[in-house]
N, C-alpha and C positions, 0 to 999 in steps of 0.2 A: 663215046665220051660226051658228056654234056658241056655246055658253055660254062656253067659254074665250075665244073672240074677243071676246065681249061684255065679259068682265071686263077684258081687255087695253084695250079702247076706253074703258071706264069709268075705269080708272086713268089712262090717257093724258089723258082729259078733265079729271080732277081736277088733274093736273099742269099742264095748260094753264090751268086756272082760277087756279092760284096765279100763273102768269106774267101772266095777265090782271090780277089784283089789283095786282101790282107795276107793270105798265105803266100802269094807271089811276092809281096814286099818282104815278108819274113824269109823267103827263099834266097834273098840277097843275090839276085842274078844267077840263081840256081847253084850258088856255092854252098848252100845248106841243103844236103840231100833229103833229109826228112821233110822239110818244108816244101822242097821241090816236088816230092812225091804227093804230098797233101794237095798242093796246087794243081797238079795234073789230074788227080782224082776229082777234085771239086770242079775243074773245067769240064770233065766228061759228064759229071752229074748235071751241071747247069745247062749244058747243051742238050742233054737228053730230055730234061724237063721242058726246056724251051721248044724243042722239036715236037713233043707231045701236045703242048699248049697250042702250037700253030696249026694243029690239025683241025681245031674248031674255032679259033679266033681269027679276026681279020689281021693280016700280017702287019699292015702299017700301024694300026693302033697297038697291037701286042708288042711290036718291037719298040715303039716309042715309050710305052709304059715300062717295059723291061729295062730299057736303057735309063729311064728316069729313076727307077728303083735303085739300079746299080750306082748311078751318079750321086743321088742324094744319100744313099747308104754309105758310099765310100767317103764322101765329104764328112758326114757325121762321124764315121769311124776314125777318120784322120784327125778330126778335132779332138775326139775323146781319147784315142789311144796313142796318138803320135804328137800331140801338142800343136797341130797345124792351126793357123789363124782362124778365128771365128769373128772377124770384123763384120760390121753392119752390111757392107756391100756384098760380101759372100753370102751372108744369111738371107739377104734380100733375093738374090738370084736363086738360091736353093728354094726359097718360098715360091718364087715364080715357077720353078720346075714342078713343085708339088701341085700347084694350082693347075698347071698344064696336064699333069698325069690324071688328076681328078676329072678335069674337063673331058679328056679323051675317054675315060671309063664311062662317064655319064652319057657322052654322045654316042657310044657304041651300044 
């Protein structure tokens, strides 16, 4: 697998991680069996994609980028779907996270 493919898998894993977080929230402590099943399937998918990406990418950079994608995506989804606050301080730190992710990608 090429490094480019690894980055594609890493980004896909980050996006699936956000979907997993949303499904886990909808599972309501696993009291909603359908959402609980979706959550577990998404968990397996994002771990599988992350595992493949780590075969060709540096672990420190890949994990930091993956975590950032999940964090930024989850904050955005929370704001858009659940009415979580979008105040200036939160958005500033999300921006800092995005800049860090870009910096790690450029540096690797």
